[in-house]
C-alpha positions, 0 to 999 in steps of 0.5 A: 462559488469557488469551492477553494478560495486559497489555492493552497487549501486544495487537497493533494497526493503526496504519496502512496504507501503499499503495504502487504503482511505476509506473517509467518508465511514470510519464513518460506523463502518461496512465497518471500521471493513470489511476493517480491516479484508480484510487488515489483511488477505492481509497483514498478520497484523493488519492495522494502521487506519489513522485519519485526522489532522484537520477539513475541513468543506468543505469536512465534515471531523472533527478532528482526524476522522478515514479516512483510513487504511495503513500498512507497510511490511518489511523483509519476509512479503514484500517479501511473499506479493510481490510474491503472488502479482507477481505470483498470482494476476497480472497473474490473471488479464485479459489483463495484460501488465505489470507495468509502467516504468514511476511510479517511482518518483525522490526519487526511489519509485514505485506507482501503 
């Protein structure tokens, strides 16, 4: 029996979003520059620097402070990143037992 009778119901990848939160370490310009170069090497494109939207005194965060990095991959870069992640990165993890099926949310997004 066919698993998908309608070809439009087959799951597809639209994009891969990669994020790194640096927190207060992003105030140090050396750490931020090093993280940007690592992100650029991993994804093949320059990341977007995420900034705080409002000041939070309890976390010592000011408005418009640099807090992290994010990058969205689509198309050919997405598939090349996914191939490297599965075949090279996960293969090097010693006791890797696969990814959890429970990491899907209601919208169909997968997070690990």
